[in-house]
N, C-alpha and C positions, 0 to 999 in steps of 0.2 A: 446413360448416368441425366438427372436430376440438375437441374442450377445448383439450385441450394451443395450435392456433392463433389461439384465441379468447386463451389465459394468456399466449402469449408477444406477441399482436396489445398486451394491456392492461396490459404488464409495458414492454415498449420505451423510450416516455417516461422511465418510472422511469430502463430502463437506463443514458437519454441522460445523463437527471440526476445520476449519481452519477460518470458519466466528467465528463462538464463541472467537480466539483467535487472529482474527485480529479488535474484539470488544473491550477485554480487552488490547491489548498490540497494538494499532493501533498507539498511540501515539507516543511511540517506535521505531518502524520503523521507522517511519514520520523523526523521531530526527537523526539515524540511514541513511536517507538517506538521509537529506541535511549535513552532517553533510559528506558525501561521495562524496558528492557534489562536495566540498567545495575541498575538497582536491585536488582529480579529476581534479578544474579547478587552482588551485595552480600548482599541477603537469604539468598541458599542458600549463603553461604559458597566458593563459585566450584568449588562441587564441578558440575556442570553445566551451564559457560559452554559447548560444547558444542554443547550442544544449545538452548541459548537463543539462542545466535548463530545455529541454524537456524533456528531457527523466525522469527528476525527478517528474516531475509535469506528466505523463504518472503511472509512479511507483504510484504516491501521487493517483489518480485518482481511479486507479486496486486498492487498500489497501479500500480507501473508498467504490467503489462496495463492494469487499469483508465484511465488517462492516457492510452493510446498506443491504445487502442481503436478509436476516430476517424478514425484518423491525425494527429491535433493535434500539439502542442509536449509540450514535454518537458513530467515532473511539478515539476525541480525550477528556478523562473526562472535566469537567467542569469545575474546579479551576486552569485547568491549557492551559492556549490561547495556540494557534497552531504558530508555527513561521512562523513569515510573509516571503507569496514567495518572493522572489527579481528575478526581468524583466529582 
């Protein structure tokens, strides 16, 4: 077994745990990303709004990929709708 195989084997339990946490708390992370993006956008005087939205969108997409990695449920609970994305 090579070094990479050993690393992958040792990191697999952590990956599963991160995926489970992303499923459970994805809506909280998404909400936090939206709040942080809003604050940064206001602090920069809305000069970089497009870049902030792009970065926020990529972070949300990564969060969704983590949450759905094992084929589980949605990142947001069904009774709490995800906040609308503003472009």
